[in-house]
TINU-720158 format. One line per 2 residues: number of its first residue (from 0); their letters; for each residue x, y, z of C-alpha. Coordinates in Angstrom, 3 decimals. Layout:
% TINU-720158
NUM = a = X:Y:Z  ...
***
This chain:
% TINU-720158
0 = mg = 91.056:140.340:-7.302  92.682:138.785:-4.271
2 = rh = 90.891:136.707:-1.621  91.137:136.863:2.160
4 = rt = 89.691:135.156:5.067  86.810:137.029:6.432
6 = de = 85.765:135.010:9.412  87.639:132.186:11.006
8 = fd = 84.299:130.401:11.608  82.596:130.712:8.088
10 = gg = 84.807:128.140:6.233  85.038:130.299:3.025
12 = yq = 86.554:133.186:1.140  84.988:136.115:-0.847
14 = aq = 86.093:138.954:-3.179  87.554:141.941:-1.726
16 = ep = 84.838:144.494:-2.243  84.182:147.607:-0.359
18 = ap = 81.746:146.830:2.367  79.003:149.136:3.308
20 = rr = 79.634:150.903:6.627  76.592:149.342:8.266
22 = rs = 77.649:145.842:7.241  81.128:146.419:8.712
24 = aa = 79.588:147.461:12.071  77.608:144.236:12.082
26 = rg = 80.565:141.971:11.225  82.458:143.797:14.195
28 = rg = 79.671:142.747:16.598  79.995:139.158:15.439
30 = rv = 83.523:139.063:16.237  82.710:139.898:19.747
32 = lv = 79.650:137.801:20.359  80.698:134.537:18.724
34 = pl = 83.836:134.091:20.991  81.642:135.071:24.003
36 = ag = 79.108:132.545:23.198  81.864:129.900:23.053
38 = av = 83.116:130.984:26.465  79.607:130.588:27.944
40 = al = 79.289:127.142:26.366  82.730:126.148:27.839
42 = av = 81.604:127.500:31.206  78.320:125.434:31.019
44 = ll = 80.271:122.302:30.305  82.686:123.064:33.106
46 = gv = 79.863:123.649:35.515  78.124:120.474:34.631
48 = aa = 81.436:118.707:35.113  81.904:120.391:38.544
50 = fv = 78.371:119.522:39.450  78.875:115.821:38.679
52 = if = 82.214:115.696:40.489  80.653:117.478:43.581
54 = nr = 77.611:115.494:43.763  79.654:112.295:43.569
56 = dh = 80.558:112.950:47.224  77.627:114.987:48.018
58 = dc = 74.799:113.045:46.438  71.739:112.645:48.565
60 = sa = 69.483:111.175:45.876  68.986:107.881:47.734
62 = gk = 68.013:109.711:50.946  69.866:110.022:54.349
64 = la = 72.207:107.499:56.293  71.894:108.062:60.016
66 = lr = 74.928:107.635:62.117  74.106:107.370:65.933
68 = vv = 77.025:108.376:68.087  76.729:108.038:71.798
70 = at = 79.514:109.897:73.768  80.140:110.657:77.420
72 = pd = 78.492:113.919:78.787  81.896:115.844:78.925
74 = iq = 82.787:115.462:75.213  79.344:115.200:73.704
76 = pa = 78.833:119.023:73.340  82.230:119.407:71.263
78 = ls = 81.282:116.294:69.220  77.862:117.635:68.484
80 = kv = 79.387:120.913:67.308  81.659:119.061:64.916
82 = ag = 78.785:116.858:63.722  76.586:119.894:62.881
84 = ty = 79.378:121.366:60.572  79.949:117.862:59.177
86 = nk = 76.175:117.462:58.399  75.950:120.795:56.511
88 = al = 78.731:119.755:54.220  76.630:116.967:52.733
90 = hs = 78.880:114.013:52.973  77.533:111.021:51.343
92 = id = 77.966:107.227:51.258  76.487:105.356:48.262
94 = sr = 74.255:108.412:47.252  72.977:108.621:50.886
96 = cv = 73.982:111.890:52.861  75.405:110.957:56.306
98 = ev = 73.415:112.553:59.227  75.320:112.366:62.485
100 = tv = 73.634:112.813:65.787  75.519:112.764:69.022
102 = tk = 73.785:111.948:72.227  75.328:111.855:75.728
104 = ea = 75.188:108.927:77.999  77.594:107.963:80.947
106 = aa = 80.222:105.384:79.906  79.076:102.992:82.689
108 = rt = 75.440:103.194:81.478  76.483:102.457:77.911
110 = an = 78.734:99.673:79.126  75.708:98.006:81.085
112 = al = 73.624:98.285:77.957  76.253:96.736:75.790
114 = ga = 76.645:93.972:78.249  72.891:93.386:77.881
116 = gk = 72.872:93.637:74.201  70.773:96.782:74.264
118 = aa = 73.106:99.651:73.257  71.400:101.995:70.799
120 = ad = 74.663:103.249:69.193  76.659:102.848:65.994
122 = lw = 79.785:104.586:67.333  80.515:104.774:70.999
124 = va = 82.956:107.345:72.274  83.674:106.199:75.931
126 = ds = 85.565:108.393:78.268  88.450:105.999:78.658
128 = sl = 89.997:102.746:77.661  89.854:101.728:81.289
130 = av = 86.114:101.560:80.889  86.501:99.535:77.733
132 = ar = 89.149:97.260:79.060  87.008:96.440:82.036
134 = lr = 84.056:95.713:79.871  86.073:93.494:77.548
136 = se = 87.485:91.485:80.595  83.724:90.403:81.393
138 = pa = 82.004:87.579:79.536  79.311:90.007:78.382
140 = ga = 81.760:92.257:76.649  84.131:89.760:75.336
142 = al = 83.000:90.252:71.835  83.369:94.009:71.841
144 = pe = 85.511:95.298:69.096  88.901:97.041:69.741
146 = ps = 88.781:100.924:69.797  89.624:102.344:66.457
148 = gs = 91.169:105.685:67.527  90.926:108.487:70.148
150 = aa = 88.921:111.561:69.876  90.820:113.599:72.361
152 = vs = 92.676:113.183:75.726  92.234:114.800:79.207
154 = pv = 94.783:114.098:82.059  93.342:113.144:85.444
156 = vl = 94.490:115.569:88.182  94.014:116.275:91.828
158 = vt = 91.811:119.457:92.362  91.013:121.849:95.178
160 = ak = 89.392:125.294:95.397  91.599:128.120:94.118
162 = as = 90.972:130.058:97.463  92.421:127.070:99.454
164 = ae = 95.350:126.278:97.236  97.869:128.216:99.237
166 = kl = 96.606:126.833:102.497  96.816:123.320:101.132
168 = ag = 100.520:123.862:99.918  101.744:123.421:103.494
170 = sl = 99.841:120.167:104.244  99.886:118.171:100.984
172 = qp = 102.315:118.039:98.038  100.375:117.096:94.907
174 = sw = 100.874:113.305:94.342  99.215:109.998:94.478
176 = ag = 101.236:109.148:97.528  100.078:112.238:99.346
178 = mi = 96.517:111.457:98.508  96.850:108.037:100.140
180 = aa = 98.564:109.412:103.136  95.807:112.138:103.511
182 = an = 93.037:109.491:103.106  94.527:106.807:105.354
184 = va = 92.096:106.343:108.174  94.627:104.309:110.179
186 = np = 97.109:107.459:110.289  94.980:109.954:112.237
188 = dg = 98.074:112.065:112.831  98.993:112.321:109.150
190 = pg = 97.902:115.019:106.620  94.422:113.879:107.012
192 = kk = 94.156:116.122:110.037  94.122:119.125:107.716
194 = vr = 92.983:117.532:104.464  89.750:115.721:103.460
196 = vl = 90.106:113.702:100.236  86.889:113.074:98.223
198 = al = 86.747:110.275:95.623  84.907:110.334:92.374
200 = dp = 82.841:107.137:92.172  85.080:104.582:90.311
202 = qk = 82.128:102.453:89.369  80.641:105.351:87.447
204 = ns = 83.670:107.514:86.311  86.784:106.388:84.658
206 = ag = 88.651:109.536:86.154  87.786:107.926:89.621
208 = ma = 89.029:104.553:88.622  92.208:105.989:87.023
210 = al = 92.950:107.832:90.258  92.709:104.674:92.344
212 = ia = 94.836:102.706:90.057  97.452:105.450:90.134
214 = aa = 97.327:105.704:93.845  97.492:101.950:94.133
216 = gs = 100.652:101.772:91.923  102.322:104.446:93.869
218 = ak = 101.460:102.727:97.269  102.575:99.347:96.187
220 = ka = 105.953:100.762:94.850  106.442:102.295:98.270
222 = gq = 105.395:99.174:100.235  102.454:100.861:101.682
224 = dk = 99.801:98.248:101.084  98.229:98.630:104.490
226 = al = 97.979:102.467:104.046  96.289:101.843:100.677
228 = vg = 93.533:99.704:102.258  92.995:102.257:104.999
230 = al = 92.859:104.971:102.230  90.369:103.019:100.082
232 = ke = 88.208:102.358:102.994  88.128:105.886:104.008
234 = ls = 87.406:107.069:100.434  84.486:104.578:100.083
236 = gq = 82.759:106.795:102.552  83.673:110.117:100.743
238 = iv = 82.192:109.076:97.384  80.751:111.811:94.991
240 = ad = 78.748:110.455:92.044  79.963:112.801:89.341
242 = pg = 82.607:115.474:88.586  80.361:118.423:88.672
244 = al = 79.072:117.648:92.022  82.571:116.945:93.332
246 = la = 84.086:120.247:92.029  81.255:122.168:93.322
248 = sl = 81.738:120.871:96.724  85.384:121.818:96.876
250 = tv = 84.466:125.479:97.031  81.895:125.075:99.910
252 = ks = 83.276:125.812:103.310  82.741:122.805:105.619
254 = gs = 84.889:122.420:108.743  88.540:123.100:109.025
256 = kv = 89.906:120.609:106.608  90.801:121.556:102.987
258 = pv = 88.783:119.507:100.608  90.806:117.842:97.688
260 = gv = 89.225:115.775:94.889  90.026:114.265:91.421
262 = as = 88.796:115.023:87.975  89.975:115.580:84.434
264 = eq = 91.517:118.693:83.221  88.478:119.283:80.942
266 = nv = 86.133:118.841:83.942  88.153:121.658:85.777
268 = ys = 88.031:123.931:82.652  84.288:123.319:82.182
270 = hn = 83.450:123.945:85.905  85.457:127.137:85.850
272 = ak = 83.909:128.517:82.662  80.353:127.842:84.224
274 = kp = 81.234:129.294:87.648  83.652:132.127:87.502
276 = da = 83.025:133.054:91.132  83.929:129.499:92.425
278 = qv = 87.150:128.590:90.731  89.182:125.450:91.259
280 = vp = 92.700:124.683:90.281  94.284:121.516:88.982
282 = ly = 97.147:119.931:90.978  99.426:117.620:88.863
284 = pa = 100.601:114.501:90.551  104.294:114.357:90.793
286 = eg = 104.522:110.649:89.888  102.602:111.343:86.508
288 = ty = 99.085:110.359:85.717  96.553:108.637:83.426
290 = sl = 94.470:110.399:80.897  90.863:109.953:79.690
292 = dy = 91.607:109.086:76.028  87.876:108.972:74.760
294 = pm = 88.326:105.703:72.579  85.954:105.247:69.653
296 = lv = 84.279:101.917:68.983  82.379:101.101:65.903
298 = ls = 79.475:98.890:67.003  77.201:98.789:63.975
300 = kd = 77.312:95.727:61.752  75.925:97.398:58.700
302 = ae = 78.483:97.962:56.132  77.270:101.479:54.837
304 = vr = 76.936:102.837:58.549  80.506:101.506:59.251
306 = ka = 81.709:103.460:56.351  79.908:106.586:57.808
308 = aa = 81.494:105.976:61.104  84.827:105.802:59.562
310 = af = 84.428:109.000:57.507  83.241:110.833:60.654
312 = qk = 86.283:109.479:62.685  88.413:110.906:59.812
314 = el = 86.650:114.203:60.291  87.642:114.289:63.916
316 = tt = 91.081:114.257:62.798  90.980:117.540:60.935
318 = es = 92.417:120.762:62.248  89.000:122.361:62.486
320 = ar = 87.553:119.569:64.564  90.577:119.400:66.781
322 = rt = 90.283:123.124:67.285  86.819:122.811:68.407
324 = lr = 87.791:120.110:70.934  90.740:122.283:72.318
326 = dq = 88.457:125.232:72.676  86.214:123.185:75.114
328 = gf = 89.194:122.266:77.475  90.388:118.891:75.863
330 = rt = 93.861:118.046:74.362  94.349:116.444:71.021
332 = pd = 95.441:112.884:71.158  99.123:114.118:70.940
334 = gk = 98.754:115.924:74.193  98.484:119.536:72.619
336 = gg = 96.195:121.886:74.417  94.699:125.301:73.430
338 = da = 93.909:128.629:74.948  91.345:126.906:77.200
340 = la = 94.203:125.361:78.993  96.289:128.563:79.390
342 = kd = 99.023:128.761:82.217  97.321:131.948:83.465
344 = kg = 94.232:129.681:84.138  96.262:127.387:86.263
346 = fv = 97.024:124.636:83.744  100.325:123.494:82.243
348 = st = 100.986:123.949:78.575  102.821:120.606:78.101
350 = ap = 100.750:117.458:78.976  101.885:116.001:82.261
352 = ra = 104.023:112.930:82.331  101.948:109.771:81.286
354 = la = 101.963:106.739:83.417  102.220:103.398:81.658
356 = pp = 98.742:102.211:80.689  97.341:99.509:83.026
358 = da = 96.445:96.178:81.569  92.967:94.691:81.599
360 = kt = 93.872:92.461:84.584  94.977:95.420:86.692
362 = va = 91.686:97.367:85.783  89.604:94.344:86.650
364 = sm = 91.537:93.742:89.866  90.997:97.352:91.091
366 = aq = 87.264:97.038:90.336  86.994:93.986:92.179
368 = tw = 88.993:95.427:95.188  86.673:98.335:95.205
370 = sr = 83.546:96.229:95.131  84.657:93.967:97.886
372 = ln = 85.957:96.632:100.130  82.546:98.231:99.761
374 = lg = 80.479:95.149:100.333  78.357:95.706:103.525
376 = sr = 79.943:94.463:106.762  78.317:92.209:109.390
378 = ll = 80.586:92.027:112.287  80.457:90.526:115.846
380 = tl = 83.260:91.529:118.075  84.176:89.308:121.079
382 = ld = 85.782:91.435:123.752  87.837:89.664:126.439
384 = vs = 86.960:91.234:130.004  88.905:88.629:132.106
386 = gt = 90.887:89.671:135.094  94.146:90.205:133.305
388 = ma = 92.537:92.929:131.197  92.902:95.296:134.263
390 = lp = 96.657:95.179:134.148  98.464:98.216:133.062
392 = vp = 100.034:98.742:129.575  103.689:99.471:130.096
394 = gt = 104.539:103.081:129.045  100.973:104.282:129.278
396 = nl = 98.618:105.273:132.044  96.003:102.865:130.497
398 = tr = 94.939:99.468:131.418  94.721:96.818:128.855
400 = mq = 91.040:97.070:128.744  91.068:100.839:128.433
402 = ai = 93.586:100.579:125.531  91.956:97.891:123.671
404 = sr = 88.576:99.659:124.130  89.908:102.887:122.579
406 = ia = 91.393:100.879:119.512  88.031:99.273:119.147
408 = te = 86.247:102.596:119.009  88.751:103.835:116.560
410 = gl = 87.981:100.724:114.634  84.413:101.728:114.205
412 = gl = 85.446:104.577:112.041  86.489:102.009:109.351
414 = fp = 82.766:101.119:108.820  79.979:103.086:107.012
416 = ad = 76.626:103.601:108.547  74.991:100.662:106.805
418 = se = 77.397:98.147:108.572  75.937:95.710:110.950
420 = ig = 78.019:95.549:114.237  77.543:94.093:117.614
422 = vw = 79.768:93.358:120.714  79.829:90.598:123.226
424 = af = 81.928:90.670:126.251  83.408:87.184:127.428
426 = st = 85.185:85.943:130.514  83.694:83.187:132.842
428 = hl = 80.255:82.989:134.340  79.589:86.430:132.856
430 = dg = 75.922:85.998:132.509  75.081:83.778:135.239
432 = qg = 76.443:80.500:136.190  78.021:78.562:133.309
434 = kd = 77.506:81.298:130.564  80.727:82.908:129.670
436 = wr = 79.500:85.526:127.439  77.094:88.655:127.655
438 = em = 75.617:90.590:124.747  76.613:94.305:125.145
440 = vs = 75.096:95.429:121.987  73.140:93.332:119.470
442 = vg = 74.324:92.978:115.850  72.577:95.458:113.547
444 = pl = 73.029:98.549:111.404  75.173:101.258:113.006
446 = sq = 72.439:103.896:112.004  69.694:102.009:113.775
448 = tv = 68.290:103.153:117.032  68.921:101.046:120.098
450 = dg = 67.369:102.025:123.396  67.066:105.651:122.234
452 = rl = 70.268:106.145:120.549  72.118:105.106:117.498
454 = rk = 73.820:101.726:117.581  77.162:103.381:116.826
456 = ea = 76.706:105.548:119.845  75.753:102.605:121.933
458 = la = 78.777:100.745:120.924  81.043:103.638:121.617
460 = aq = 79.413:104.066:125.093  79.934:100.358:125.936
462 = fa = 83.669:100.546:124.906  84.078:103.621:127.040
464 = tv = 82.536:102.055:130.218  83.380:98.398:130.088
466 = qa = 85.247:96.930:132.976  87.353:93.826:133.367
468 = ka = 85.888:91.142:135.796  88.548:91.040:138.326
470 = tg = 87.964:87.298:139.238  87.146:86.298:135.781
472 = dt = 89.008:83.680:133.612  88.969:83.504:129.771
474 = gl = 86.107:81.356:128.549  86.842:81.768:124.864
476 = nd = 85.865:78.374:123.433  82.225:78.314:124.672
478 = tl = 81.864:82.039:123.677  83.165:81.475:120.240
480 = ka = 81.058:78.326:119.596  77.927:80.203:120.543
482 = ay = 79.027:83.375:118.409  79.842:81.156:115.297
484 = te = 76.526:79.471:115.679  74.620:82.794:115.945
486 = mt = 76.502:84.327:113.015  76.114:81.372:110.708
488 = ks = 72.315:81.022:111.562  71.840:84.911:110.800
490 = ya = 74.278:85.006:107.751  73.741:88.044:105.342
492 = ed = 74.326:87.182:101.757  75.062:90.765:100.708
494 = ki = 77.800:91.279:103.404  81.148:90.184:104.705
496 = nt = 80.347:88.146:107.865  83.141:88.241:110.456
498 = iv = 83.825:87.505:114.029  86.574:89.520:115.588
500 = il = 88.186:88.388:118.734  90.236:90.846:120.984
502 = td = 91.917:89.131:123.832  95.093:89.292:125.939
504 = ga = 95.067:85.604:126.881  96.739:82.340:125.304
506 = gn = 93.352:81.115:124.202  90.887:79.261:126.378
508 = dd = 91.298:79.295:130.106  88.171:77.879:131.649
510 = pd = 88.455:76.016:135.038  85.010:74.736:134.694
512 = gg = 85.883:72.860:131.384  83.389:73.631:128.757
514 = vg = 84.023:73.167:125.069  87.718:71.831:124.590
516 = na = 90.124:72.981:121.894  89.756:69.900:119.768
518 = el = 85.938:69.828:120.004  85.701:73.568:119.062
520 = ls = 88.211:73.105:116.210  86.129:70.225:114.994
522 = yl = 82.910:72.153:115.126  84.339:75.040:113.005
524 = kk = 85.630:72.731:110.350  82.319:71.075:110.024
526 = ty = 80.192:74.297:110.182  82.329:76.511:107.984
528 = np = 80.702:76.812:104.454  82.809:78.522:101.861
530 = kr = 79.717:79.559:99.916  78.424:81.241:103.011
532 = pv = 81.645:82.149:104.829  81.822:83.460:108.365
534 = si = 85.473:84.040:109.051  87.339:84.572:112.275
536 = ll = 89.809:87.274:112.755  91.560:86.810:116.129
538 = ia = 93.916:89.597:117.553  95.722:88.787:120.746
540 = fg = 98.178:90.896:122.737  100.099:90.723:125.968
542 = pd = 102.973:88.521:127.253  100.858:85.428:127.219
544 = ap = 99.524:85.726:123.859  102.312:83.924:121.990
546 = kg = 101.754:80.594:124.033  98.363:80.143:122.335
548 = kk = 99.403:81.239:118.752  99.181:77.535:117.440
550 = qm = 95.626:77.070:118.694  94.562:80.526:117.540
552 = da = 95.965:79.878:114.009  94.081:76.593:113.763
554 = la = 90.804:78.273:114.791  91.117:81.171:112.274
556 = ka = 92.355:79.023:109.418  89.450:76.634:109.739
558 = tg = 87.191:79.557:108.771  89.435:81.060:106.070
560 = ge = 90.314:83.878:108.752  93.531:84.925:110.310
562 = ay = 95.147:85.150:113.798  97.529:87.934:114.917
564 = va = 99.750:88.285:118.012  100.609:92.033:118.726
566 = en = 103.885:92.850:120.201  102.414:96.046:121.755
568 = il = 98.802:96.956:122.054  99.132:99.878:119.378
570 = qv = 99.887:97.227:116.860  96.270:96.071:117.035
572 = rd = 95.410:99.141:114.744  97.504:97.575:112.045
574 = ff = 95.867:94.259:112.461  92.502:95.788:111.926
576 = lq = 93.641:96.932:108.546  95.199:93.592:107.694
578 = gm = 91.814:91.941:108.537  90.173:94.514:106.353
580 = er = 92.615:93.668:103.408  91.654:90.042:103.592
582 = rl = 88.215:90.940:102.479  89.706:91.308:99.116
584 = ca = 90.612:87.692:98.686  88.113:85.920:101.135
586 = pk = 87.078:83.072:101.154  90.242:81.890:99.234
588 = cd = 93.204:84.090:100.874  95.458:81.222:101.307
590 = g = 95.073:79.400:98.207
***
């Protein structure tokens, strides 16, 4: 009889015989179950393989690998959200699952900790490369690694309350030049009559530093250095510690001036999301702007932690992570924004024009400028009250005494409340026979009470009522020697110590003799100490002033100071600012 294959798995043949119906049914079930068993076995094998492959990247058998990320408060919530998703995916490095924690800390505080070698971070996300550049320019931060990427960007903008935006349009065009003009304390008739500019503390916030650098660049390009100094000095008295407080203050009505400040786009978005009833709007500077770029620096020395940091940084480049950042008001490093920065919310869809990034030297220079401008002031003003101060100023209804007193009162506005200021009047025999000076107000804090009123008020009252001595000559030399002796003796280490002389004369004019020119110059050269500098700022005006310019220059230069001759009395205002500007280089302003 013929033979046929009965089962492809049994390996044999058998005779063709009629099979019982029951046996046939059993053989039918075998043909179904045996292939199914094979499929199950294959699935098991594939599952094992998949498990091995999956756990190669998600193997936590050796425990956890902690990655400590420290980020600035504005971006920390978004990074924490990304980190939460990342941790759930069980990413591992050498059989240790990475566990990312993101804590918030102001960049300035982290920078200080890094400088002291006490930073508790494996990966630092600063708010700006400006902060990193500034730290790297200092000895304590010289070993800091270069940033290894950017987490996001957020342009720095001018900001005002939404309710005030239309009112502001007629007073200030959004620009850094406009900000300088509005803040310039020496331009009382400018836009500052209607606008009050608030500054974000540049020592604590990179957005504040970026705004100052942008404004300084605009001013220098326009040849407005004096206006810049006037603006910086005014802004130093309008400092707000953090963006949240600044934006909140913009919507509080206070006086007739419209408040304007600076912040990042993301700060604006965050504020508006939290306070829908107190909305603010961004104003994009015409010249372009800088952006907070959230640089990432790997600080850990551990090889595995560095791998974990690199892996998390790579995660931040994924579309999911970038969508999380855009949803919280940030732009991706290429400038792309999301729905949070929609046009109907006051933002622009395309990132504003970027200014060329400043180098480390520029950042360090601005930090030093701000620091020196905000050093305390200790100032003694010597006010000429000789007979010629009673002469009229051509083209005005004022005497020289009245005009210079008004300008001196205006000059008080340059100094914050903790400044120490005093005034002596000088002529000849002003305080008894042979004494050419009289103390009008002693040197001390403007906020201190003197005879029942604030020193600032006492100074203003003296300037308003002082009279020229009709028969008096100009006993400058005796007065200056006494003043220099006093200011040197009472030198304040934490302040800029200066003597300001306001006179209409050609120098010393003392019929009784007293200290001669050569004697005074020798005394100043001998007494001046560059480590404890007391500088002289001498401002002269009137037709006789040019005659004494040579001697005035010599006296001022001997102390690292400067002498100015005003062609008209109103020019004295500019010389106050130039004297203020010399604070930036003292005591080596002339090389």
